[in-house]
C-alpha positions as CSV (number, residue, x, y, z in Angstrom):
1,T,86.0,-89.9,-108.2
2,S,84.5,-89.1,-104.9
3,L,80.8,-88.3,-105.1
4,V,81.2,-85.4,-102.7
5,S,84.4,-84.0,-104.0
6,S,82.6,-80.9,-105.3
7,F,80.6,-80.4,-102.2
8,T,81.4,-77.7,-99.6
9,M,82.7,-80.1,-96.9
10,N,82.4,-77.9,-93.8
11,S,78.7,-78.4,-93.4
12,L,78.6,-76.8,-89.9
13,R,79.6,-73.3,-91.2
14,C,77.3,-70.8,-92.8
15,A,78.2,-70.7,-96.5
16,K,77.0,-69.0,-99.7
17,P,75.4,-71.1,-102.4
18,L,77.6,-72.5,-105.1
19,A,78.4,-70.1,-107.8
20,G,75.7,-70.0,-110.4
21,L,73.2,-72.0,-108.4
22,A,72.1,-69.0,-106.4
23,R,70.8,-67.3,-109.5
24,Q,68.7,-70.3,-110.6
25,R,65.1,-70.7,-109.8
26,F,64.0,-74.3,-109.2
27,P,60.4,-75.3,-109.8
28,R,58.2,-76.3,-106.9
29,R,57.3,-80.0,-106.7
30,A,53.8,-79.4,-108.0
31,A,55.3,-77.8,-111.1
32,L,57.5,-80.8,-111.6
33,V,54.5,-83.0,-112.3
34,A,53.3,-80.9,-115.2
35,A,56.8,-80.4,-116.5
36,R,58.1,-84.0,-116.4
37,N,57.1,-85.0,-119.9
38,T,57.8,-81.6,-121.6
39,A,61.0,-80.3,-120.1
40,T,64.0,-81.4,-118.1
41,Y,63.6,-80.6,-114.4
42,M,66.0,-80.5,-111.5
43,F,66.3,-81.6,-107.9
44,P,68.3,-79.0,-105.9
45,Q,70.0,-80.4,-102.8
46,I,69.9,-77.9,-100.0
47,N,71.9,-78.1,-96.7
48,P,69.3,-77.5,-94.0
49,R,71.8,-75.9,-91.6
50,T,73.4,-73.4,-94.1
51,G,70.6,-73.0,-96.6
52,E,73.3,-73.7,-99.3
53,T,72.4,-75.4,-102.5
54,F,75.3,-77.8,-102.8
55,Q,74.3,-80.0,-105.7
56,V,71.6,-80.3,-108.3
57,Y,70.4,-83.6,-109.9
58,E,68.7,-83.8,-113.3
59,A,65.6,-86.0,-113.4
60,M,65.8,-89.2,-115.5
61,S,63.5,-89.3,-118.5
62,D,60.7,-91.9,-118.7
63,E,62.7,-93.6,-121.5
64,K,65.9,-93.7,-119.4
65,V,64.0,-95.3,-116.5
66,K,62.6,-98.0,-118.9
67,Q,66.1,-98.7,-120.2
68,I,67.4,-99.1,-116.6
69,I,64.6,-101.5,-115.7
70,Q,65.4,-103.7,-118.7
71,K,69.1,-103.7,-117.9
72,T,68.4,-104.5,-114.3
73,Q,66.1,-107.4,-115.4
74,N,69.1,-108.7,-117.4
75,A,71.3,-108.5,-114.4
76,F,68.7,-110.3,-112.3
77,Q,68.5,-113.2,-114.7
78,E,72.2,-113.7,-114.3
79,W,72.2,-113.2,-110.6
80,R,69.4,-115.6,-109.8
81,Q,71.4,-118.5,-111.3
82,I,74.3,-118.0,-108.8
83,P,74.0,-120.2,-105.7
84,A,72.8,-118.4,-102.6
85,A,76.1,-119.0,-100.7
86,Q,78.0,-117.4,-103.6
87,R,75.7,-114.4,-103.7
88,V,76.2,-113.8,-100.0
89,K,80.0,-114.1,-100.4
90,R,80.1,-111.6,-103.3
91,L,78.2,-109.0,-101.2
92,A,80.3,-109.5,-98.1
93,P,83.1,-107.1,-99.1
94,L,80.7,-104.2,-99.0
95,A,81.2,-104.0,-95.2
96,E,84.8,-103.0,-95.6
97,L,84.0,-100.5,-98.4
98,L,81.5,-98.8,-96.1
99,R,84.1,-98.6,-93.3
100,Q,86.7,-97.2,-95.6
101,R,84.4,-94.4,-96.7
102,A,82.4,-93.8,-93.5
103,D,83.7,-90.2,-93.0
104,E,82.8,-89.3,-96.6
105,A,79.3,-90.7,-96.3
106,A,78.8,-89.0,-92.9
107,E,79.6,-85.6,-94.4
108,L,77.2,-86.3,-97.3
109,M,74.4,-87.1,-95.0
110,C,75.1,-84.0,-92.9
111,Q,74.7,-81.9,-96.0
112,E,71.7,-83.7,-97.3
113,M,69.5,-83.8,-94.1
114,G,71.4,-82.2,-91.3
115,K,72.5,-85.2,-89.3
116,P,75.5,-84.5,-87.0
117,V,78.6,-86.0,-88.6
118,A,79.3,-88.3,-85.7
119,Q,75.8,-89.7,-85.9
120,G,76.2,-90.1,-89.6
121,K,79.4,-92.1,-89.2
122,A,77.8,-94.3,-86.6
123,E,75.0,-95.0,-89.1
124,V,77.5,-96.1,-91.8
125,L,79.4,-98.3,-89.4
126,K,76.0,-99.9,-88.4
127,C,75.4,-100.6,-92.1
128,A,78.8,-102.4,-92.3
129,Y,77.8,-104.4,-89.2
130,L,74.6,-105.4,-91.0
131,V,76.5,-106.6,-94.0
132,D,78.8,-108.6,-91.8
133,W,75.9,-110.2,-90.0
134,Y,74.1,-111.3,-93.2
135,A,77.4,-112.5,-94.6
136,K,77.6,-114.8,-91.6
137,H,74.0,-116.0,-91.5
138,G,72.4,-115.2,-94.9
139,A,73.2,-118.5,-96.7
140,E,71.7,-120.5,-93.9
141,F,68.4,-118.6,-94.1
142,L,68.2,-119.4,-97.8
143,K,68.8,-123.1,-97.6
144,D,66.0,-125.4,-98.6
145,T,63.7,-126.6,-95.7
146,E,63.0,-130.3,-95.7
147,Y,59.6,-131.6,-94.8
148,P,58.2,-135.1,-94.3
149,A,57.6,-136.6,-97.7
150,L,54.0,-136.9,-98.8
151,P,52.6,-140.4,-99.0
152,G,53.9,-142.0,-102.1
153,F,56.6,-139.4,-102.6
154,S,60.3,-139.7,-101.9
155,K,60.9,-136.1,-101.0
156,S,59.1,-132.9,-100.0
157,F,60.8,-129.6,-99.4
158,V,60.5,-125.8,-99.6
159,T,62.9,-123.7,-101.6
160,Y,63.3,-119.9,-101.5
161,Q,63.5,-118.5,-104.9
162,P,63.9,-114.7,-105.8
163,L,61.0,-112.8,-107.2
164,G,62.8,-110.4,-109.5
165,L,63.1,-106.6,-109.5
166,I,62.1,-105.0,-106.2
167,L,61.3,-101.3,-106.0
168,A,62.7,-99.7,-102.8
169,I,61.2,-96.3,-101.8
170,M,63.4,-95.0,-99.0
171,P,63.2,-92.0,-96.7
172,W,65.7,-89.2,-95.8
173,N,66.0,-89.7,-92.0
174,F,68.5,-92.5,-92.2
175,P,69.8,-92.1,-95.8
176,M,72.3,-95.0,-95.7
177,W,70.9,-97.4,-93.1
178,Q,67.4,-97.6,-94.7
179,V,68.9,-98.5,-98.1
180,I,71.4,-101.1,-96.8
181,R,68.9,-102.6,-94.4
182,M,66.4,-103.3,-97.2
183,G,68.8,-103.8,-100.1
184,I,71.4,-106.2,-98.8
185,P,69.2,-109.1,-97.7
186,T,67.0,-108.6,-100.7
187,L,70.0,-108.8,-103.1
188,M,71.4,-111.8,-101.2
189,A,68.1,-113.6,-101.7
190,G,68.7,-113.3,-105.4
191,N,66.6,-110.2,-106.3
192,A,67.6,-107.0,-108.0
193,V,66.8,-103.6,-106.5
194,L,65.6,-100.3,-108.0
195,L,66.0,-97.5,-105.4
196,K,63.8,-94.4,-105.3
197,H,65.4,-92.4,-102.6
198,A,64.0,-89.2,-101.0
199,H,64.4,-86.3,-103.3
200,N,66.9,-84.6,-100.9
201,C,69.0,-87.8,-100.6
202,F,69.8,-88.8,-104.2
203,G,73.5,-88.4,-103.3
204,S,73.2,-91.1,-100.7
205,G,71.5,-93.4,-103.1
206,L,74.2,-92.9,-105.8
207,F,76.8,-93.4,-103.1
208,C,75.4,-96.8,-102.3
209,E,75.2,-97.6,-106.0
210,E,78.8,-96.7,-106.5
211,L,80.0,-98.9,-103.7
212,L,78.0,-101.9,-105.0
213,K,79.5,-101.4,-108.5
214,Q,82.9,-102.2,-107.0
215,L,81.7,-105.8,-106.1
216,E,81.5,-108.8,-108.2
217,L,77.9,-108.3,-109.2
218,P,76.1,-108.3,-112.6
219,E,76.1,-104.8,-114.0
220,G,73.0,-102.9,-113.1
221,L,71.8,-105.2,-110.3
222,F,71.3,-102.2,-108.0
223,R,70.3,-98.9,-109.6
224,S,69.3,-95.6,-108.0
225,L,66.5,-93.8,-109.9
226,I,66.5,-90.0,-110.0
227,V,62.7,-89.5,-110.4
228,D,59.9,-87.7,-108.6
229,V,56.9,-89.1,-106.8
230,P,54.6,-89.5,-109.9
231,E,57.1,-91.8,-111.6
232,I,56.9,-94.2,-108.7
233,H,53.6,-95.6,-109.8
234,Q,54.8,-96.0,-113.3
235,V,57.8,-98.0,-112.1
236,L,55.6,-100.2,-109.9
237,E,53.3,-100.8,-112.8
238,H,56.1,-102.1,-115.0
239,P,55.6,-105.9,-115.6
240,L,59.2,-106.6,-114.7
241,V,58.9,-105.1,-111.2
242,Q,57.6,-107.8,-108.8
243,G,57.4,-106.0,-105.4
244,V,57.9,-102.8,-103.4
245,A,59.4,-101.9,-100.0
246,L,58.6,-98.5,-98.6
247,T,59.6,-96.8,-95.4
248,G,57.8,-93.5,-95.0
249,S,54.6,-91.9,-93.8
250,E,51.3,-93.6,-93.3
251,V,49.8,-91.7,-96.2
252,A,52.5,-92.8,-98.5
253,G,52.4,-96.3,-97.2
254,R,48.7,-96.6,-97.8
255,A,49.0,-95.3,-101.3
256,V,51.8,-97.6,-102.3
257,A,50.3,-100.7,-100.6
258,A,47.0,-100.0,-102.3
259,K,48.7,-99.7,-105.7
260,A,50.7,-102.8,-105.1
261,G,47.6,-104.7,-104.0
262,S,45.8,-103.7,-107.2
263,L,48.7,-105.1,-109.2
264,L,48.9,-108.2,-107.0
265,K,52.5,-107.4,-106.1
266,K,54.2,-108.0,-102.8
267,A,54.5,-104.9,-100.5
268,V,56.4,-104.3,-97.3
269,V,55.7,-101.0,-95.7
270,E,57.3,-99.6,-92.6
271,L,55.4,-96.5,-91.5
272,G,55.1,-94.1,-88.6
273,G,54.7,-94.6,-84.9
274,S,53.4,-92.8,-81.8
275,D,55.5,-95.0,-79.6
276,A,54.6,-95.1,-75.9
277,Y,57.2,-95.6,-73.2
278,A,55.7,-96.8,-69.9
279,I,57.5,-95.4,-66.9
280,L,56.3,-97.4,-63.9
281,A,56.7,-96.1,-60.3
282,D,59.1,-98.9,-59.3
283,C,61.6,-98.2,-62.1
284,D,65.1,-96.6,-62.0
285,L,63.9,-93.0,-62.9
286,A,67.4,-91.8,-63.9
287,Q,67.8,-94.7,-66.3
288,A,64.3,-94.2,-67.7
289,A,64.9,-90.4,-68.2
290,A,68.2,-90.9,-69.9
291,A,66.8,-93.5,-72.3
292,V,63.8,-91.3,-73.2
293,V,65.8,-88.1,-73.8
294,D,68.6,-89.8,-75.7
295,A,66.2,-91.7,-77.9
296,R,64.0,-88.7,-78.6
297,V,66.8,-86.2,-79.3
298,A,68.9,-88.5,-81.5
299,N,68.6,-87.7,-85.2
300,S,66.8,-84.5,-84.1
301,G,63.7,-86.6,-83.2
302,Q,63.2,-87.6,-86.8
303,T,63.0,-91.3,-86.0
304,C,60.0,-93.6,-86.4
305,I,60.8,-95.6,-83.2
306,A,61.5,-92.6,-81.0
307,P,59.4,-92.3,-77.8
308,K,56.7,-89.9,-79.0
309,R,54.5,-90.4,-75.8
310,V,56.0,-91.0,-72.3
311,I,53.4,-92.3,-69.9
312,V,54.4,-92.0,-66.3
313,E,52.7,-93.2,-63.1
314,K,51.5,-90.0,-61.3
315,Q,53.5,-90.6,-58.0
316,V,56.8,-90.3,-59.8
317,K,55.8,-87.8,-62.6
318,A,57.4,-84.7,-60.9
319,A,60.7,-86.5,-60.2
320,F,60.8,-87.9,-63.7
321,E,60.3,-84.5,-65.2
322,E,63.2,-83.0,-63.3
323,L,65.5,-85.7,-64.5
324,V,64.3,-85.3,-68.1
325,L,64.9,-81.5,-68.0
326,E,68.4,-82.0,-66.6
327,R,69.2,-84.4,-69.4
328,V,67.7,-82.3,-72.2
329,K,69.5,-79.2,-71.1
330,A,72.8,-81.0,-71.5
331,K,72.2,-81.7,-75.2
332,Q,74.4,-79.8,-77.6
333,Y,73.4,-78.5,-81.1
334,G,75.7,-79.9,-83.8
335,V,76.7,-82.8,-81.6
336,D,73.6,-84.5,-80.1
337,Y,71.2,-83.1,-82.6
338,G,71.0,-80.9,-85.8
339,P,68.4,-79.0,-87.7
340,L,65.3,-80.6,-89.0
341,V,65.4,-81.7,-92.6
342,H,63.5,-78.8,-94.1
343,P,61.8,-75.6,-93.1
344,I,58.4,-77.2,-93.9
345,G,59.2,-80.0,-91.4
346,R,60.2,-77.4,-88.8
347,D,57.0,-75.4,-89.3
348,Q,54.9,-78.5,-89.0
349,V,56.6,-79.5,-85.7
350,A,56.2,-75.9,-84.4
351,K,52.5,-75.9,-85.3
352,Q,51.9,-79.2,-83.6
353,V,53.6,-77.9,-80.4
354,R,51.6,-74.7,-80.5
355,D,48.4,-76.5,-81.1
356,S,49.2,-78.9,-78.2
357,M,49.8,-75.9,-75.8
358,A,46.6,-74.3,-76.9
359,E,44.8,-77.5,-76.1
360,G,46.2,-77.5,-72.5
361,A,49.7,-79.1,-72.7
362,R,52.3,-77.2,-70.5
363,L,55.7,-76.3,-72.0
364,L,58.6,-77.2,-69.7
365,H,61.5,-76.6,-72.0
366,G,62.2,-75.5,-75.6
367,G,59.4,-74.7,-78.0
368,P,59.1,-72.9,-81.3
369,E,60.1,-69.5,-79.9
370,V,63.7,-70.5,-79.0
371,A,66.2,-68.6,-81.2
372,K,68.4,-70.6,-83.5
373,P,72.1,-70.8,-82.8
374,S,74.3,-68.1,-84.4
375,D,76.1,-70.5,-86.6
376,D,72.8,-71.8,-88.2
377,C,72.0,-69.9,-91.4
378,G,69.1,-72.2,-92.4
379,K,65.4,-72.1,-91.4
380,S,65.1,-75.6,-90.0
381,F,66.2,-75.3,-86.4
382,F,64.0,-76.7,-83.7
383,P,65.2,-77.3,-80.1
384,P,64.6,-80.3,-77.9
385,T,61.2,-79.6,-76.3
386,V,59.4,-81.0,-73.4
387,L,55.6,-80.9,-72.9
388,T,53.7,-82.2,-69.9
389,D,50.1,-82.6,-68.7
390,V,49.4,-84.1,-72.1
391,Q,46.0,-85.8,-72.4
392,P,44.2,-87.9,-75.0
393,G,42.7,-85.7,-77.7
394,M,45.7,-83.3,-77.8
395,T,47.7,-83.0,-81.0
396,C,50.9,-84.4,-79.4
397,F,49.0,-87.4,-78.1
398,E,47.0,-88.2,-81.2
399,H,49.6,-87.5,-84.0
400,E,53.2,-88.4,-84.6
401,I,55.5,-85.4,-84.2
402,F,58.6,-85.9,-86.3
403,G,60.9,-83.7,-84.2
404,P,62.6,-83.7,-80.8
405,V,59.4,-83.3,-78.7
406,I,58.8,-85.3,-75.5
407,A,55.2,-85.5,-74.5
408,I,54.7,-86.6,-70.9
409,I,51.3,-88.1,-69.9
410,E,50.2,-88.9,-66.4
411,A,48.7,-92.3,-65.6
412,E,46.8,-93.3,-62.5
413,D,48.3,-96.8,-62.2
414,E,49.8,-99.6,-64.3
415,A,46.4,-100.5,-65.9
416,D,46.0,-96.9,-66.9
417,V,49.5,-96.9,-68.4
418,I,48.6,-99.8,-70.6
419,R,45.3,-98.2,-71.6
420,L,46.9,-95.0,-72.6
421,A,49.8,-96.7,-74.4
422,N,47.5,-98.6,-76.6
423,Q,45.2,-95.6,-77.3
424,T,46.7,-94.9,-80.7
425,K,46.2,-96.2,-84.2
426,Y,49.9,-96.9,-84.5
427,G,51.8,-99.9,-83.2
428,L,55.5,-99.7,-84.1
429,A,57.5,-99.9,-80.9
430,G,57.2,-99.4,-77.2
431,A,59.2,-99.8,-73.9
432,V,58.5,-100.6,-70.3
433,F,60.7,-99.3,-67.4
434,T,60.4,-101.3,-64.2
435,R,62.7,-103.0,-61.7
436,D,60.3,-106.0,-61.8
437,L,61.7,-107.8,-64.9
438,E,59.0,-110.4,-64.8
439,K,56.3,-107.8,-64.9
440,G,58.1,-105.8,-67.5
441,Q,58.4,-108.8,-69.8
442,R,54.7,-109.7,-69.3
443,M,53.6,-106.2,-70.2
444,A,55.9,-106.2,-73.2
445,V,54.7,-109.6,-74.4
446,K,51.0,-109.5,-73.6
447,D,49.8,-105.9,-73.0
448,L,51.5,-103.4,-75.4
449,E,50.2,-103.4,-78.9
450,A,53.4,-103.0,-80.9
451,G,55.8,-104.8,-83.2
452,M,58.7,-104.3,-80.9
453,C,58.9,-103.8,-77.2
454,F,62.0,-103.3,-75.0
455,V,62.3,-103.5,-71.3
456,N,64.5,-100.9,-69.5
457,D,66.0,-99.4,-72.6
458,F,65.0,-97.5,-75.7
459,V,64.0,-99.4,-78.8
460,R,66.6,-99.7,-81.6
461,S,67.0,-101.7,-84.8
462,D,69.5,-104.5,-85.2
463,P,70.0,-106.9,-88.2
464,S,69.6,-109.9,-85.9
465,L,66.0,-109.1,-84.9
466,P,62.9,-108.5,-87.0
467,F,61.8,-104.8,-87.4
468,G,58.3,-103.7,-88.1
469,G,54.9,-102.8,-86.6
470,V,51.2,-103.6,-86.4
471,K,48.1,-101.5,-86.9
472,A,48.8,-98.4,-89.0
473,S,52.5,-98.8,-88.5
474,G,52.9,-101.1,-91.5
475,L,53.0,-104.5,-93.0
476,G,55.8,-107.0,-93.1
477,R,59.3,-107.1,-91.5
478,E,62.8,-106.1,-92.2
479,C,66.0,-107.6,-90.8
480,A,66.8,-111.1,-89.5
481,A,65.6,-114.1,-91.5
482,F,62.1,-112.5,-91.7
483,G,63.4,-109.6,-93.7
484,M,65.5,-111.7,-96.1
485,L,62.5,-113.9,-96.9
486,E,60.0,-111.1,-97.6
487,F,60.7,-111.0,-101.3
488,V,61.1,-114.7,-102.2
489,N,58.8,-117.3,-103.7
490,V,58.3,-119.8,-100.9
491,K,58.1,-122.7,-103.3
492,T,56.9,-126.2,-102.4
493,I,58.6,-129.1,-104.2
494,C,57.6,-132.7,-104.1
495,V,59.4,-135.5,-105.8
496,K,57.8,-138.9,-106.6
């Protein structure tokens, strides 16, 4: 049965809440903490564009979670004995399942967090591409690595053995991609996965679980846990859980990494960014403006690798601003961007923009006073916004804004561009725009402090390349061979 068969499928039309749900009062998250051991509590799923409560999930009890962990451990013990090439082969059919149900998954994501349906479908197809890519290369990454034999030994090699149960704490901004990006290489490596999805995207987590159940995998190898934040630490503390992967905020990442460290368990954390795009005077300004606007408006600006700060050499700043405004004004609500995920997120972005303006930033377009479209019945709309004359110390320079806000900063010269770009505690991604490819590559390699740097285009993830940051943007890598080998025992073997 379709997981979304009971949903109101037209997510772009204002709708009344489902019968019965409108009369229920759901506890605030703080109340859930006190209630979790004394009463059943619920997670309402609210469409950010319509304000509709379209589904409600009941939290799992502590006992239920313990039972799942044990069953997942049993599945792992069976799965780890299967040769790596066979594990990869058994997961490969997931790609076709994703393609077959891409429209359904896109509608679900649109309801859960407001992503335009076309962008949601593209996300699902990208997930299928990742599965295909790992199906082609994964077995090779997991082969033993031969080393010169130690003196007196006949053989020395390194083998890559799975760790066990891995907890995946995933965010709402890419409900399918984040799960598949972490889960598939981790499963292929021989591990089992316990997913704790964002509380507004439990449907996406269950959707992924349903698809994986259709494959030739041990029962319970991948499970989606319907639990709240306090239960995460209990799961991580369980002796059968061997590691954790988190994508989320810096605050959440620090807390989870500290907890994992205290337990001596492996942690991979992909956190926020205040990514800088360097716009040099010799670049193709139209190309640079298109890349900046497209990257910042996509997913309504709720993307960790979007260009949060755009640093422009002063002699081309005015011309660049005109091109940015032309591109921004062409963006359409419901097609190029949707609402923000939640009214709280919208209010936070609005406050950050207002604070930045009070600190001296100049509003060129958009802003919190723009009225929402007539077909939006929610409280999460925020338009693409352009701020200029931004300087260090301002809110939009110092903090990540998780919304479609472009902050333009003027630089005196190339050296000043680099100084401003690196003047942040984050180091996730960056880009350089210049016609001098040698210079652009040198700046990307040597000068910008980030885990990923692109030249003459916006940064994006791909399964073939490692994804992750430095400084306060996280620890470890996802994707490519690096991501597949994060949760393995790199085991040295010597035979005499």
